[in-house]
N, C-alpha and C positions, 0 to 999 in steps of 0.2 A: 542288560545282563540278567538272566533268570535266577530264580531262587537257588537252584543247584550250584550255579557258578558263584553266587554271593557266599553261600555256605563254604564252598571250596576255598575261596579267597580268605575267609575268616579262619578256616582251619590252617591254611598256610601261614597266616600271620599270628597264630596263637602263641607259638614258642617265642618269636621275636618280641611280641607285646608283653608277655610275661617276664621275659628277661629285662626289657626296658623298664617296666614298672618296678621290678625288684631292684634293678640297678639304681633307679632313682632314689629309693629308700636307703640303699646302702650308701650312696653318695651323700645324702643328707645327714647320715649318722657319722660319717668319717670326718670329724672336726679337725683331725690332725693332718689332713691332706693339705698340700701347699695352697694358701689362700689365693695366690695369683692365678691359679688354673681353675677355670670353671668346669662344671660337669660336661658341658658341650665340647670343651677344648682338650680334655684329658684323653690319653691314648686308649684307655680301657673303660668299658661300661661300668664295671664294678670298682673303678678307682684304683688307688695305689696302696690299698690295705693299710692306711695310716702310715705310709712311708716304707712299710716292710717289703713291698714288691721291688722298689728301686734298690733298697739295700741288698736284697738277695741277688738281684741282677748284677750289681757291682761286685758281689762276692763270687759270681760265677754260677748262680742257680737261677734259671729262667723258666717261668711258667707262662704258657700261652693257652688260652681257651677261646675257641672260635665257634660261632653258630652261623651256618650258611643255609639258606632256605630258597627254594625255587617254586614258582607257581607258573605253569605253562598251559595254554589253551590252543587247540588246533582249529582248523577251519570247519571241522565237522561238529564242533562243540564239545569234544572230549577235553577233559582237564586232568592235570597231574600236579600234585603238590609233593615236594620232597624236602626233607630236613636232615641236616647233619650237624652234630655237636661233637667237637674234637677237643681233647685236652692233651697237651704236650709238656714234657719236662726235659730240659737240657742242662747238663751239669758239666762245667769246665773245671777239671781237677787241677789244672795249672793255676787258674785264678784263685782257687781255694788253697794254693800252696801245698798240695798233697803229692801230685804226680805231674810233672811237666809234660804237656802235649797230649794228655789223656782226656777224652771227652766221652760222655754218655748221653744217649738220646732214647726217649721212650714216648710213644703216643698211642692213644686209644680213642675209640669213638662210638657213638650211637648214630644210626641213620635209618631212615624209613620213608616210604612214600610210593607213588605211582611211577610208571615208566612210559613217558611220552613216546620214546622211540619204538616201543612195542605197539603202541596204539596206531602210529602212522606207518609202521613197517620200514623204518629208515635204517640205513647202514650207519651213518654218523648220528649218534644219539644227541638229541637236543640239549641234554643236561650232562655236565661232567660229574654230577653227584651220583648218577645211577650205577649201581653194581648189584647189591643185595641188601635186603632189610636185615640189619644185624646190629649187635652190640659186641664189640670185640677189641682185643689188643691188636693193634695194627702192626707196629714195628718197634723194635728196640735194637740198639747196638752199642758197642764200645768202639771207639776209634783212637788209635795211637799215632802221633806224629813222630817221625824220625828225621835225621839228617837235616837239621835246621829247617824244619817244615817243608821239606821237598819230597818226602815219602810218607804216605799215609796208609795204614792198614785198618780195615774195618771188618767186624764180624758180629753176627747176631741174626736178626730177622728183619728183612726189609724187602720192598717190592722192586723188581727190575724196572718197571715203567716209571718209577719215581726218579730214576737217574739215567736211564738209557732210552732215548726216544721221547723224553718228556719235553713239553713246550715251555721255553723260558719266559714267555709273555702270557702264560696260561691264566693268570689272575685277571686279565683284561677281557676274557671271553667266557661264554656260558656253554656253548656246544662242546661236546666231549673231545673230539680230535684237536680242537683249538685250545680248549680250556684245561686239558690234562696231558694227554700223550697220544701219539699216533694210534689209530683205533684197531689195527689188525695184528698187533704184536702177539696177543695171547692165542689167537686162532692160527697164527703162523707156526709158533714153536713153544707155546705155553709159558712165555715170559710172564712172571707174576705182576699183579697190579694192585694198587691201593683200593680197598683196605685189606685184601687177602694176601698179605706179605708171607713169604716163606723163608726158611733158613738160608742164609747167604753169607758170603765173604767177598771182600773187595780189596784190591791193591791199587793205589793211585800215586802217580809220580808227576811232580810239577817242577821240572828243572829250572824254569824261569816263570815270571809272573804272567807271561802271555801264552804259555804252552802247558798242556797237560796230556797225559795218557793214562788210561785206567782200564782195568779188567775185573770182572766179577763172575762168580759162579752162584747160581740160585737153584734151589730145589724146584723142579718143573712140575709141581703138583697139578694134575689135570682136572681135579675136582676139589679145589682148595677149601671151599666152604663146607664140604662134607668131610674132608680129611681132618680139618681142625676147626670146629664149629665156633670157637671163641678166641682163637689165636694164641693160646697159652701152652699148647702141647708140642711145639717145635717139631712138626711132622716132616720127615724126609720121605717123599713118595715119588714114584715114577722116575723118569730120567732127568739129568741135570740140564739146566740152561746156562750156556757160557756167553757172556757179553763182553764187548771191548769197544772202546771209544777213544778217539784222539781229538783234541780241540785247540783252537786258537782264540784268544781273548783280546779284544781291542779296547784300549783305555779301561782296564779293569778297576782302576782307582779313581773315583770321581774327584774332580777339582773344585775347590771352593772359590777360586778366582778366575778360572777360564771356562770355556765351553768344553764339555766332555761328550764325546761321541762313542759311548760304550757299545760293544757288539760281541757276539760269539759265533763261531763257525765250527761245526763238529761233524765228524763222520764216524759211524759206528755200525755195529752189527751184533746179532745174536744167533746162536745155533743150538740145536738140541739133537742128540744122537738117535732119538726116535724110540720106537718105530712110528711111521706115519703112513696113512693109507692114501693112495691115489684117489682123487675126488671123482674120477670117472670109472676106472677099472677096478678099484679096490686093492690093487697090487701094493704090497708094503714096500716102503722106501726106508733106507737105513737112517736117514737124517733129513732135517730141514733147516733152513736159515732165513734170515731177514737182514737186509742192508738199509741204512738210512743216512740222509744228509740233512742238516738243519742249520739255518742261518737267522740271526737276529741282529739288527743294526739300527742305531740311532742315526738319523740323517739330517735333522734340523733342530737347532737350539736357538731361540730368539735372544737368550740372555745367558750370561756367565753364571756358574755356580748353581744351576738349576736343571732339573730333569724335564722341564716343560719343553714340548716340541713333538716332532714326528719320528716314529719308529716303524720299521718294517720287519716282517717275519715271513719265513718260508721253510717248508719241510717236504721231503720226498722219501718214500720208502718203497721197497720192492722185495718180493719173495717168489720163489718158483710157483707158477700158476697151475701145476699139476697136483699140488698139495692143498693150497689155500684158495678159496673161491674169490675173496676180495684180496687180490694179489698185490695191489699197489694203491697207495693213498698219497695225495698231494694236498698240502694246506698252505695257505698264504694269507697275509693280512696286513693291515695298517692301523696304527692307533696314534692318537694325539692327546698328550697331557696338557691340560690347561688351555683348551681351545677358546673358551669363553672368558673374556676379561673378568677379573676378580674371582674366577673359579679355577684357581691353579691346581687344585687337587682332583678335579674331575677328569675323566677320560672318556673319549669317544673312540669306538673301535669298529672296524669292518673286517670280516674274514670270509674265506671260502674253503670248502672241503670238497675234493674231487676223488671219488672212490671208484676204482676200476675193477671189473669182473674178469675172471680167468678166461683167456682165449681157448684153453683146452676144454673147459666146461661148455663154452658157447659153441665150439665146433661139434661137440658131442650132441648138444641139443639140436643143432642144425641138421646133423645126420639123421636124427630121429624125426625130422619134420616139425620140430617145435621152435617157437620164437626164442632167439637168444636174448640174453640180458644186455643192457647197455652200460651206462655209467651214471652214478648218482652225483648230482651237483648241488651242494648245500651252501647257502649264503647266510651270513649273520651280520646284523648291525645292532650295537647297543650303546647306551650312555650310562657310565658309572658316576652317579651323583654322590660325592662325598659330603653327606649331610653333617657329620661330625667326624672327629678323628677315629671314633670307634664304630661308626655306622655308615654303611654304603647302601644306596638304593640304585638298582641297575635294571631299568627297563630294557627289553630285548625283543627283536623281531628277526625271525628266521624264515627262509623260503627254500623249499626243496624242489628241484627239477628231477623228474624220473625217480621218484621216491623208491628206495630199495633197488635202484638200477633196473627196475622193471618197467618197460615201455607201456605196459598195459595199465599201470597204476596212475592215478591222478597226481599232479603236483600237490605239494602240501605246504600249508602256512602254519607257523607256530609263533605265538606271541605271549609275552608275560613279563615277569620280573624276577630278579634275584635280590635278596637282602643278605647283608653280611655284618655280623656283630663281632667286634673284638672284645671279649669279656674280661 
């Protein structure tokens, strides 16, 4: 590894190392923390704040602070380090005995770094952290439950891709379409994504614990970072995005005495009244839409009362190919919790992303005598090592066939690691 890469690795580790060293001193000073729980075994790097954090959680006030950092290198020697620090507050007014069924959520972040996807020219970005270098209020909302917790109404500012087309097992992956949400939603109809949330409202109905239906409307801001540079101005711009989803949940309540095979199956879609330009002719269309199906299922559990074992995930989406160049994306994967004996908190995961290019665009290129695009195939394998309850170290290897769906481009290799600190 040359001096440039050594420097980049050190830069990527600067924030985690500072947090860890500061957290160590905080832990040493917190003499009122429960003596039976060591710094290594406690859930947060900065401890329990002398018991105040647990007391607040029991009362209905929950603070979460997370630092996630990626360092990635490609086969040409390019490197990208990214960091994100997020703070979240959740308030349950029912637990506070103020308003039954009312909850409040707010989250903000700072993030910055390089974009490995831009370096290699890929469709599926190697990192789910990539969006924009920014410090902003991401989302906030109030949610009220009605009808014995069967009807929920939410309003405020939140991202569509956080709830429609998002990956249920996203925390097990680094690559964006596996680790966050299907990657062509914004380009299809401007569905908002984290952290550039927009004004939104949602209604969710859960008539039984296994079934739900929900629908939301979002402001479809086409340039969200310009429209609201810090997330505090609640900007309604351009045309709205309407989303809907129906889902079926398998074993939604884990069992402490038996084997639980939890799963979720959901079908949904988003639409925007436009206008949109045809990618070949430029003729304007009145609307565009995207449909998706997603499935996640636990298939093997070696012991009762545990989430150790094998899980599968699959997702597929489609949008008309005369509006969006990447008109379909397919993701799939497998993960295993606790594969290695005595390492029950570790997870090994393998995933694939298949991105397809518009047939309408390819036909136009062929008519001009130019080479059409193909499809990008991206693979990922990673191992999430749970070093402590508050620290995860996740080495990752990714390989891209036909990077950018361009048959003239070389295949690409990306390797590196992710660190995650619960503060």
